[in-house]
N, C-alpha and C positions, 0 to 999 in steps of 0.2 A: 504494500500500500504506500501511496505517496503522502508526504507530510508537508503541509503549507504552514509557514510560520510568519505571523505578522507582528512586528514589534520594533523596538529601537535597535539600531546599530550605532554605536556611540563611542565616545572617549570617556575614560574614568581616570581620576587621580586619587589614589587610595593611601591612607595612613592607618596603620594598626600598631599595637605595641611591639610588633616584630619587624617593622620597617615601613618604608613608604615608596611610592612610585611617582613618576611624572605621568604625562598622558599615555594611557595604554588602551588597547582595544577592549571594549565592553558593550553593554546593551543586551536587553532581554533576548532579542532574536538571535544574536550572536551565540549566546550560551545554549539556547534551546537547539539551534541547528547543529552546532558542534557536537553536542551530546548525541544527536541522532546519528551522526556519522560513525560513532564508535560501534553501533549495531549495524552499520552499512545500510541504513534506511535512506531512500531518496527523499531529499527535502529541498524546499525552495524558500527564499526569504523575500518578503515584501516590506520595504523600509525606505528611508531617505537619508542621504548623507550629503555633506558639503564638498566643495572642491578641495578642501584640506584633507580629505580622507585618503589614506595611502592606497595606491594601486596594488601594492604588495599584499595588503589584507584582502582585497577583492580577489586577487589571484589565489590566495590561500584558500578562500571559500571554494573556488572552482576546483582547485586541486583535490579538495576533500569530497568533491561530488555534489556540492551545494549549488542549486540553481540560483543565480543572482540577477536574472532578467528583471525581477521585481524590485531591485534596489535602484531607486532614482538618485542620480548625482546632480545636485544643484551647484553648478560650477562656481557661481559667485556667492555661494552661501557657506556657512560654517556648520560643522557636525555638532549634534547634541553633546554637551559636556557636563559631567557630574563629578564633584569632588567631595569626599567624605572622610571623616576621622572616626575610627572605632574606639570604643572604651575598652578597658582591660578585660571585661568579660566577653567581648566580641559579639554580644547579643544586642547591644545598643550602639548607636552611632550619631554623630552630628553631621548634618549636611553643611558643607562649607561654601560650595558654589553650585548653582544650577543654571546652565545656559541652554535654553530650549532650542534656540537657533532654527535650523530648517525644519525641525519637528513641529514647530508651531503651526505651520500651514500644510502639514502632511495630508495628502489626498491619495490614499492607497490605490495602486493600479495593479490588478491581478493579471499577470501574463497568461496568454492562451495555454502555454505549456504547463501551467499549474491549475487550470480550471477544473481538472478532473481529480484533484487531490481528495482522498477519502477522509483524511483527518486534518482538521484546521485547529491550530493553536493560536489563540488571540492573546498575545503578550500584553503586559500592563501598559495600556494606552487610554486616552480619553474614550469613554463609552460610546460617544458619537462616532468616533473613528472605527471602533470595533463593529458597530452596527452597519456602517457603510461597507465594510468588507463583506459581511453576509449578503447584503443587498447586491453586491457586484459579482457574486458567484453565480454562474449560470445554473447550477443545481446545488442544493444543500449538501455539504459533506456528510458522510455517515456518522462522524463524531466531531463535535465542537467542544474544545477545551478552553476555558476562560480563566485568565488571571486578572486580578484587580487589586485595589488598595484603599486604605482609609480616605485618602485625599479625594477620590472620586465619590465616596459616600458623602463627603462634606460639601462637594461643589457641583456634582452632576447626578443627584439621586435618581431623578425620574428616568434619565437615559440609562443609568446603570441597572435599574430594576428591569427595564425593557430588554437589555441585552442578556441579563441573567436568565430571563424567561425563555430565551432562544438557544440556550446552551445545554449540553449534556453533562459536562463535568465542570465544576468550579474548584479552583485551588486557591486557598487563602490561608493566612496564619491565624492563630487562635485569637489574637486581639481583634483582627478584622472580622472574624466570624461572630464575635460577641457584639461588635458595633452594628454589623449588618442585620443581625437577628434581634438584638435587644435582650438576649439571654446570656447569663453567665455560664451556665452548664453547657459544655460543648455538645452533649447529646441532644439537649433541647434546641440548641442553636442549629445543629445540622438538620433536625426535623423541620424547623421553620424555613431554612434555606431550600430544602427539598420542595416545599410548597411553592417556592418562587419559580421553580422550573427544572433545575438540574436533577438528573436521576442519580448522579454520584457527587458526593461532597468530600473533598479532601481538605483536611485541616492540618497545616504544617505547624510543628511545635519546635522548630529549630533543633537545638542539641538534644531535645527530648523526643525526637522522632516525628511520627505522623499518624493520622487517623483517617480511615476510609469508611464512609457511610453510604449505604444503599438500602432503601426501605428500612426494615428493622434490623439489618445486619451491620455489624461493626467489625473492622479489622484494624489492629494497631501494631505498629512496628517501632522499635527503638532507633536512635541514631547510632551509627557505628562508632565506638570509642576510638579516637585517633591519637597517636603520639604527637603529631605536629599539626597545628592549625594556624595558618598565616593570614588568610583573608576569606571572610565569608561572602564577599560580593559575588553575586551570580549563582549562589548555591541553589536558591529556590527556582531559578530559571533552568539550571542544569537538571534539577529534579524533574521539572515539567517535561524537558526534552527527553530524558531517559524513559520516563513514564509513557509518553506518547509514542516514542520510537518502538518500545517493546510491544505495544498494542498493534502498531503497524506491522511489525514483524510477525506477530501471531495471527493477525487478521481476525481478531476475536475481542469482543467488548463485554464479556461476561464478568460477573463479580469475581469469580475465581481467577480469571486472567488479570484483572485489575489489581488483585492482591499481589500477584507476582510482579506486575508493572511497578507497584509502589516500592517494592524492594529494589528493583533495578534502578529506579529513579534515585532512591536514597544512596545506593552504592555509587552512582555517578556523581552525585552531589558531594560525596565524601572525598572524591578526588579533587574537585574544584578548590576546596578550602586549603589544600596542602601547599599551594603556591599562589602568587598574586595573579589576579585577572584570569585570563584564559590559558595561561602557560601550561599548567598541568593537564588541562582538558585536551590540549592539542597533542600531548605526548602519550596519552593513554591508549594502549592497544586492547583489542577485544579480549585477549587472554588474561590481561591484568584485571579487567572488569569481571570476568568469570570467577577469577580467584577471590576477588573481594565479595562477590555474591555468596561464595562458599563460606567465607568468614561470617557473613550475615546468618547463614543457615546454622552454623555451629553456635553462634551467639544466642539464637532464638529457639533451637530445637531441644526439647527435653521430655522426659517421661516421668510421671509421678504416680507412685502407687498410693491408692486411696483406701 
């Protein structure tokens, strides 16, 4: 199955207790699509960059088999830029700079070569932009996965509710789930979000793992304990990319397959945090990912005599 990714391709400048970077490659669509290439799933990006975006990064996408026909280059514009500083716990951060630049007037254009994509991943963008993507598809993809954030709940509620109602899977963190639903209990929150439209609700809990909800069924996984964590930027997007790519590989959207996809997504996200930006993600081979999934299995498999 083909995977269409709509989201930002951007520059990040990151500071954590373990170091800092100048401008490096970032953006939700970047992490999502790079994750999909580890499973050798065909993916395409719809995004916009400025004339300052390096040709070498576009070449890297193509070399990894990512369709970049949907990446618009605004020659006289500047690429979206975000700079942030993480606190010692790496769970919280301060945004230092946000320059929306060419993303401010982003009008997604779906290339003909990606119109037949079976899975659509809507990265964290304005809900109006996410809606326009669905409207521009000649036929609805078999699975629509949505990511969003608190900011859109505060500033574009009506449009957000509309796009949520048109999606199959929503991925949000625990704080966002509580704000979206008005419920503190994540079980109650998931039930309310189900009623808004999505058949599957994924609630990410950072270093504490993730939860998958479908009807009255719940599946929970821990995060893999790591010896080295340098930079959590893009971990959530990598998770979404691994999750979606596994479903594309299996061509199955059942709850059981999604449980496995949750583990694959978490395994991929665990690689991302081991180096700054996309560096580690670009180095990971399929064999390394399989070994890490086996680590997950050993971590979570047990027998209890009752």
